[in-house]
C-alpha positions as CSV (number, residue, x, y, z in Angstrom):
1,M,-47.3,15.6,-85.0
2,I,-49.0,14.2,-88.1
3,K,-47.8,15.9,-91.2
4,N,-50.1,17.9,-93.4
5,Q,-53.0,17.5,-90.9
6,S,-54.9,20.0,-88.9
7,K,-56.1,19.6,-85.3
8,T,-59.4,18.2,-86.6
9,K,-59.7,14.5,-85.8
10,Q,-59.5,11.9,-88.6
11,A,-62.9,10.7,-89.8
12,T,-61.8,7.5,-91.5
13,P,-61.0,4.3,-89.5
14,T,-57.2,4.0,-88.9
15,Y,-54.9,1.4,-87.4
16,I,-52.0,2.5,-85.3
17,G,-48.9,0.5,-84.4
18,M,-46.7,1.7,-81.6
19,D,-43.1,0.6,-81.0
20,L,-42.4,1.6,-77.4
21,H,-39.1,2.6,-75.9
22,K,-38.0,4.2,-72.7
23,N,-37.4,7.7,-74.1
24,Y,-39.5,7.7,-77.3
25,L,-42.4,6.1,-79.2
26,Q,-42.4,5.2,-82.9
27,I,-46.0,5.5,-84.1
28,A,-47.3,4.3,-87.5
29,V,-50.7,5.3,-88.6
30,M,-52.3,3.2,-91.4
31,D,-55.6,3.5,-93.2
32,K,-58.0,0.7,-93.9
33,D,-56.4,0.0,-97.3
34,G,-52.9,-0.4,-95.8
35,N,-51.5,3.0,-96.8
36,I,-49.2,4.6,-94.3
37,L,-50.6,8.1,-93.3
38,H,-47.8,8.8,-90.9
39,N,-44.8,7.1,-89.3
40,S,-42.8,9.2,-86.9
41,K,-41.1,9.4,-83.5
42,I,-42.4,11.3,-80.5
43,D,-41.0,11.7,-76.9
44,N,-42.3,9.3,-74.3
45,N,-44.0,11.8,-72.0
46,A,-47.5,12.7,-71.2
47,E,-47.4,16.1,-73.1
48,S,-46.2,14.5,-76.4
49,I,-48.6,11.6,-76.2
50,D,-51.6,13.9,-75.4
51,G,-50.6,16.2,-78.2
52,F,-50.3,13.4,-80.8
53,F,-53.6,11.7,-80.0
54,Q,-55.6,14.9,-80.0
55,T,-55.4,14.6,-83.8
56,I,-56.6,11.0,-83.8
57,N,-60.3,10.0,-83.8
58,T,-61.2,7.6,-81.0
59,N,-62.5,5.0,-83.5
60,A,-58.9,4.3,-84.4
61,K,-57.6,0.9,-83.2
62,I,-54.2,0.8,-81.5
63,V,-51.7,-2.0,-80.9
64,M,-48.5,-1.9,-78.8
65,E,-46.1,-4.6,-77.8
66,S,-45.7,-5.6,-74.2
67,S,-42.6,-4.0,-72.7
68,S,-41.3,-2.4,-69.6
69,V,-43.1,0.9,-70.4
70,W,-46.5,-0.3,-71.8
71,Y,-48.8,-0.1,-68.8
72,N,-49.0,3.7,-68.2
73,I,-49.5,4.4,-72.0
74,Y,-52.1,1.6,-72.3
75,Q,-54.1,3.0,-69.4
76,K,-53.8,6.6,-70.7
77,L,-55.1,5.7,-74.2
78,Q,-57.9,3.5,-72.8
79,E,-59.1,6.4,-70.6
80,K,-59.2,8.5,-73.8
81,G,-61.7,6.0,-75.3
82,F,-59.4,4.2,-77.7
83,D,-59.6,0.5,-78.6
84,V,-56.1,-0.6,-77.4
85,T,-54.6,-4.1,-77.9
86,L,-51.5,-5.4,-76.1
87,S,-49.5,-7.6,-78.4
88,N,-47.5,-10.7,-77.2
89,P,-44.0,-9.8,-78.6
90,L,-42.8,-13.4,-78.9
91,K,-45.8,-14.6,-80.8
92,T,-46.0,-11.5,-82.9
93,K,-42.4,-11.8,-84.0
94,A,-43.0,-15.4,-85.0
95,I,-45.7,-14.1,-87.4
96,A,-43.9,-11.1,-88.7
97,S,-40.2,-11.6,-88.7
98,A,-38.3,-9.1,-90.9
99,K,-34.7,-9.3,-92.2
100,I,-34.4,-5.6,-92.0
101,K,-35.5,-4.4,-88.5
102,T,-36.0,-0.7,-87.6
103,D,-38.4,1.1,-85.3
104,K,-40.4,2.4,-88.3
105,I,-40.7,-1.1,-89.8
106,D,-41.7,-2.6,-86.4
107,A,-44.4,0.1,-86.0
108,K,-45.7,-0.5,-89.6
109,I,-45.8,-4.2,-89.2
110,L,-47.8,-3.9,-85.9
111,A,-50.3,-1.6,-87.6
112,D,-50.6,-4.0,-90.6
113,L,-51.1,-7.1,-88.4
114,L,-53.8,-5.2,-86.5
115,R,-55.5,-4.3,-89.7
116,G,-55.5,-7.9,-90.8
117,G,-56.6,-9.3,-87.5
118,Y,-53.3,-11.2,-86.9
119,I,-52.2,-9.8,-83.6
120,A,-51.4,-12.3,-80.8
121,E,-53.1,-10.5,-78.0
122,C,-52.0,-10.4,-74.3
123,Y,-54.6,-10.4,-71.6
124,V,-54.7,-7.2,-69.6
125,P,-56.6,-7.6,-66.3
126,P,-58.7,-4.8,-64.7
127,R,-56.8,-2.3,-62.7
128,P,-57.7,-3.9,-59.2
129,I,-56.4,-7.2,-60.4
130,M,-53.3,-5.5,-61.8
131,E,-52.7,-3.9,-58.4
132,F,-52.9,-7.3,-56.7
133,R,-50.2,-8.6,-59.2
134,I,-48.0,-5.6,-58.4
135,M,-48.4,-6.3,-54.6
136,V,-47.5,-10.0,-54.7
137,R,-44.6,-9.4,-57.1
138,Y,-43.3,-6.7,-54.8
139,R,-43.4,-9.1,-51.8
140,H,-41.6,-11.7,-54.0
141,S,-38.8,-9.3,-54.9
142,L,-38.3,-8.4,-51.2
143,V,-38.0,-12.0,-50.2
144,N,-35.6,-12.6,-53.1
145,Q,-33.4,-9.7,-51.9
146,R,-33.5,-11.1,-48.3
147,T,-32.5,-14.6,-49.6
148,I,-29.5,-13.1,-51.5
149,L,-28.3,-11.4,-48.3
150,K,-28.6,-14.5,-46.2
151,K,-26.5,-16.4,-48.8
152,K,-23.9,-13.7,-48.6
153,I,-23.7,-14.2,-44.8
154,H,-23.4,-18.0,-45.2
155,A,-20.6,-17.4,-47.8
156,I,-18.7,-15.3,-45.3
157,L,-19.0,-17.9,-42.6
158,L,-17.9,-20.6,-45.0
159,L,-14.9,-18.6,-46.2
160,N,-13.7,-18.1,-42.6
161,G,-14.5,-21.7,-41.5
162,I,-17.1,-20.6,-38.9
163,K,-19.9,-22.9,-37.9
164,I,-22.8,-21.7,-35.9
165,I,-25.2,-24.1,-34.2
166,G,-28.9,-23.3,-34.3
167,K,-31.8,-22.4,-36.6
168,P,-30.4,-20.0,-39.2
169,F,-31.4,-16.4,-38.7
170,S,-33.4,-17.1,-35.6
171,K,-32.9,-14.6,-32.7
172,V,-30.3,-16.7,-31.0
173,Y,-28.5,-17.4,-34.3
174,N,-28.4,-13.7,-35.1
175,N,-27.0,-12.8,-31.7
176,K,-24.2,-15.3,-32.3
177,L,-23.6,-13.6,-35.7
178,H,-23.4,-10.2,-34.1
179,N,-20.8,-11.5,-31.6
180,L,-18.5,-12.2,-34.5
181,S,-18.0,-8.4,-34.9
182,N,-17.8,-8.7,-38.6
183,Y,-18.8,-5.3,-40.2
184,R,-20.2,-7.0,-43.4
185,I,-22.3,-9.5,-41.5
186,D,-23.6,-6.7,-39.2
187,G,-24.5,-4.6,-42.2
188,Y,-26.3,-7.4,-44.0
189,L,-28.2,-8.2,-40.8
190,R,-29.4,-4.6,-40.5
191,I,-30.7,-4.7,-44.1
192,I,-32.4,-8.1,-43.4
193,E,-34.1,-6.7,-40.4
194,F,-35.4,-3.8,-42.5
195,L,-36.6,-6.2,-45.2
196,D,-38.4,-8.4,-42.6
197,G,-40.4,-5.3,-41.5
198,E,-41.3,-4.5,-45.1
199,I,-42.3,-8.1,-45.9
200,N,-44.5,-8.3,-42.7
201,Q,-46.2,-5.1,-43.7
202,V,-47.0,-6.1,-47.3
203,T,-48.0,-9.6,-46.0
204,K,-50.7,-7.9,-43.8
205,Q,-52.0,-6.0,-46.8
206,I,-52.1,-9.3,-48.8
207,E,-54.1,-11.0,-46.1
208,S,-56.6,-8.1,-46.0
209,C,-57.0,-8.3,-49.8
210,V,-57.6,-12.0,-49.7
211,R,-60.4,-11.6,-47.1
212,D,-62.1,-9.1,-49.5
213,D,-61.5,-11.0,-52.7
214,E,-63.8,-14.0,-53.3
215,S,-61.6,-15.8,-55.8
216,A,-58.5,-15.6,-53.6
217,R,-60.4,-16.6,-50.5
218,L,-61.8,-19.7,-52.2
219,L,-58.3,-20.8,-53.2
220,T,-57.2,-20.7,-49.6
221,T,-59.5,-23.7,-48.9
222,I,-57.1,-25.8,-51.0
223,P,-54.5,-27.3,-48.6
224,G,-51.1,-26.0,-49.4
225,I,-52.3,-22.6,-50.7
226,G,-51.8,-19.7,-48.3
227,H,-52.9,-16.1,-48.5
228,Y,-49.9,-15.0,-50.6
229,S,-50.1,-18.0,-53.0
230,A,-53.9,-17.5,-53.4
231,L,-53.6,-13.8,-54.3
232,L,-50.8,-14.5,-56.7
233,I,-52.6,-17.3,-58.5
234,S,-56.0,-15.4,-58.7
235,S,-54.3,-12.2,-59.9
236,E,-52.3,-14.1,-62.6
237,I,-55.4,-15.9,-63.8
238,G,-57.7,-12.9,-63.8
239,D,-61.1,-13.8,-65.3
240,I,-61.4,-17.6,-65.2
241,N,-64.1,-17.5,-67.9
242,R,-61.5,-16.5,-70.5
243,F,-60.3,-20.2,-70.4
244,A,-62.6,-22.7,-72.2
245,D,-61.6,-25.5,-69.8
246,S,-58.9,-26.6,-67.3
247,H,-56.6,-27.8,-70.1
248,H,-56.4,-24.2,-71.5
249,L,-55.6,-22.9,-68.1
250,C,-52.7,-25.4,-67.7
251,S,-51.5,-24.5,-71.2
252,Y,-51.5,-20.8,-70.2
253,A,-49.3,-21.7,-67.2
254,G,-47.0,-23.7,-69.4
255,L,-47.9,-26.9,-67.5
256,V,-48.7,-29.1,-70.5
257,P,-46.2,-31.3,-72.3
258,S,-44.8,-30.1,-75.6
259,T,-45.8,-32.2,-78.6
260,H,-44.3,-33.1,-81.9
261,S,-46.4,-34.9,-84.4
262,S,-45.1,-36.4,-87.7
263,G,-46.2,-39.3,-89.9
264,G,-49.1,-40.1,-87.6
265,I,-46.9,-40.5,-84.6
266,T,-47.0,-38.0,-81.7
267,H,-44.1,-37.5,-79.3
268,Y,-44.6,-35.8,-76.0
269,G,-41.7,-33.9,-74.4
270,K,-41.0,-31.5,-71.5
271,I,-43.6,-29.0,-70.4
272,T,-43.8,-25.9,-72.6
273,K,-43.0,-23.4,-69.9
274,T,-44.9,-20.7,-71.8
275,G,-47.2,-18.2,-70.2
276,S,-47.1,-17.2,-66.5
277,R,-43.8,-18.4,-64.8
278,H,-45.2,-16.9,-61.6
279,I,-48.0,-19.5,-61.5
280,R,-45.6,-22.4,-62.3
281,W,-43.3,-21.3,-59.5
282,V,-45.9,-20.8,-56.8
283,L,-47.7,-24.1,-57.6
284,T,-44.5,-26.1,-57.1
285,E,-44.2,-24.4,-53.7
286,C,-47.8,-25.2,-52.9
287,I,-47.4,-28.8,-54.0
288,H,-44.4,-29.3,-51.6
289,S,-46.5,-28.0,-48.7
290,H,-49.6,-30.0,-49.8
291,V,-48.0,-33.4,-50.0
292,R,-46.2,-33.0,-46.7
293,H,-49.3,-32.4,-44.7
294,Q,-52.2,-33.8,-46.7
295,D,-53.3,-37.3,-47.6
296,S,-55.3,-36.4,-50.7
297,N,-55.8,-37.5,-54.3
298,I,-53.1,-35.0,-55.2
299,T,-50.7,-36.5,-52.7
300,Q,-51.5,-40.1,-53.9
301,F,-51.0,-39.0,-57.5
302,Y,-47.7,-37.4,-56.6
303,N,-46.4,-40.5,-54.8
304,R,-47.3,-42.7,-57.8
305,I,-45.5,-40.5,-60.2
306,A,-42.5,-40.1,-57.8
307,K,-42.0,-43.8,-57.6
308,K,-41.8,-44.2,-61.4
309,K,-40.2,-40.9,-62.5
310,G,-38.8,-39.1,-59.5
311,N,-39.8,-36.2,-57.3
312,A,-39.1,-33.4,-59.9
313,K,-41.5,-34.8,-62.5
314,A,-44.0,-35.8,-59.8
315,T,-44.0,-32.1,-58.6
316,V,-44.7,-30.8,-62.1
317,A,-47.5,-33.4,-62.7
318,A,-49.1,-32.7,-59.4
319,A,-48.9,-28.9,-60.0
320,S,-50.8,-29.4,-63.2
321,K,-53.4,-31.5,-61.4
322,M,-53.8,-28.8,-58.7
323,L,-54.2,-26.2,-61.3
324,R,-57.1,-28.2,-62.8
325,I,-58.7,-28.2,-59.4
326,I,-58.1,-24.5,-59.1
327,Y,-59.9,-24.0,-62.4
328,W,-63.1,-25.7,-61.1
329,V,-62.9,-24.0,-57.7
330,L,-62.9,-20.6,-59.5
331,K,-65.3,-21.6,-62.2
332,E,-68.0,-23.0,-59.9
333,K,-67.2,-20.6,-57.0
334,R,-67.1,-23.4,-54.5
335,E,-64.7,-24.4,-51.8
336,Y,-62.2,-27.2,-52.4
337,Q,-63.8,-29.8,-50.1
338,N,-67.1,-29.6,-52.0
339,I,-65.6,-29.7,-55.5
340,T,-65.7,-32.6,-58.0
341,V,-62.6,-32.7,-60.0
342,K,-63.3,-32.8,-63.7
343,Q,-60.8,-33.6,-66.4
């Protein structure tokens, strides 16, 4: 609790920096002049958080770094009426690097940066969009687990010099695997069967969400983008109006080249790969599907780049082009075939 302070709420504006950890929170309370009113540790549980913030006026501004435990605390404080900012940890550390690093110093620096208006803020989508993100990432994790198990089965076959003809993990293929009477293969197949059921279930939920969500539905009109990809992209982007133009959206996804300028000469390097890795990954998947089945401007652009620089660079360049199209589809709320691509 705040030292030398009663249960009456603070009347003066304050700035609060929170260093979040799994089991505890370090909280620094600073006044408008930069004086530390309080800097202490509390347990990371609902009772301790509620008890601490009962003493804080809701006109206080709060900042916390994005971490594995931020979401629940962020939502709780917002519901109490506080102005809460989520800080980008990478960019904030670039602004405020300290040679001596402790929880107290981190909390104090966060509060001071918030007071000065120097916080690199993370976008926090509304709860429904956040639920979409959780859903598509859940499906992604299930598919990854299934892929790992399939690779383990292939490794067992390779180790024992066994070759099975047929489409991998089709019904006929799986029957041949069972006939091997290998307890590890049989165990992996049972888990894969369970994961298939879970993936099918969440896929149906995703398809239902896409039908009810205008942004995701519009994205499915772009060849190569299915229900899962559409919901992933729309949930990662959130409010399209937070981007000034399509270039800013590509920058957010890390699909713009890095630049180094010196002496009036500018050098362009590899893409920055900052921001949402989920968008970068799914767009490359969408591009592969698009160019295989569609003779479009994107496909022609991909083929031109591929001839000069190879398929890998062509995929990245085409993904950036597709993301610019996505920007205008969402911005103008129009289907792909009616859209005019703007640069």
